[in-house]
N, C-alpha and C positions, 0 to 999 in steps of 0.2 A: 416707540415707532422706529421702524427700520429706516435707514437712510434711503433717499430717493434722488436719483439724478434728474434734475429738472431743467438744466441749462447746459448747452454746449456752445462754446465760442471758438470760431476759427479766426486766427490772426493772419492777415494777408496784406501784401502791398497792392492788391488788385480788388479792393472791396466791391466796387460797383459791378465789375465783370463777374466776380464769384457769386455775388448775391443774385445777379441776373441768371447765372447758370442754375443755381439751386431752385429759383422761382420757376424757371421753365422746365427743369428736369422733373420736378414733383408737382407741377401745376399749383403752386402756392399763391395765396392772396398777396397783394402788394405788401412789402415789408414796412415795418415801423422804421422811420428814417431819422437819423441824427447826422451831424456833420461827418463823423468818423465811425459810424455804426449803422448796420442794417440788421433787422431782426424779424424772425418769423415765429409765430406761435403755432406750434404743431400740437397734436393730441398728447398732452402731458409733458411736452418738452419745448423749451424756448431755444431756437437756433439763432445764435448771433454771429455776425460777421463784422469784424473790426479792422479798420484801416491801420496799418503800421507802416512806417517809412524806413525802418531799419532793414537794410539789405541782408542782414545776417539771419533774418527770420526765414526758416525753411519748414517744409511740411514735417509734421511730427509723426510719431509712431502710433498715432491714434486713428482708428477707423470708425467712421460714422456708419451705422447700419440703419436702413429704413425698411420697415415692413410695409409692403405695398400689396394691393389687391390684384394687380395685373403685372407680374414681374416681366414677362416678355415684352409687353407694350412699353413699360417704363424703361427697360433696358434699351430698346430700340430708339426711344426718344432721346435718352441721354447720350447714346453713341452718336446719334444724329446731331447733337449739339457739340460734338468734337471730343467727347471723353475717350480716353484710351482704355481699352479693355484689359482688365487683369485676368478675368475668366468669365466665359459666357454662361448663360443660364444652364443649370444642371439640377437634377433631382438627387436628393440625399437619401441615405438609407432610412432616416427617421421621418421622411415624408415631406420636408420643406424643399422648396426650390430656392437656390441661391445663385447670385451673380455678383461680380465686383468690377468696378471701373476706377479710374483715377480722375479726379476733378481737374480743372485747369491749373490749379496750384500744385498738383501732384499728390493730394491727399487721397487715400483709398476710401471709396464709398461702397459699402456693401448693400445689396438688395436682398430681401427675403420675402417669400410668399408662403404662408402657412397652408397646409392641405385643407381642402373643404371639410374633411372629417379627420379627427385625430386618429392616426393609424393604430394606436393602442385600443381605441374603441371598436375597431373592426376585428380584433382578435377573438377567436372562438375558443372559449375555455370549456373544458369538459365539466359537466354538472351545472352549467348555467352561470359559472363563476366569472 
């Protein structure tokens, strides 16, 4: 079996605030709560947010990407929550729409929306191919 990423943990000195941000940004159910942990079960991925008190913890070079059905609406909601824009929604040559913001801790959060039809399926090949 190939490896599967099934858990992502964000370490933060602002656990409650960051968990609230992600819950509101992506309209998530209430998190599983422990004293120093909040967790959300997404489709195939567990997103955990852990409280750390070490002031040396800084945002890492990891980006969380969320595939959403309504990129523009999700982007507007997240920006309305105070997220800083890295780049606004745009169309890619391969058909996806992408956008990116920074969460309250400065972690980059990517948003993607797949096209309704895979652009490769729309290609017209000679000979019905």
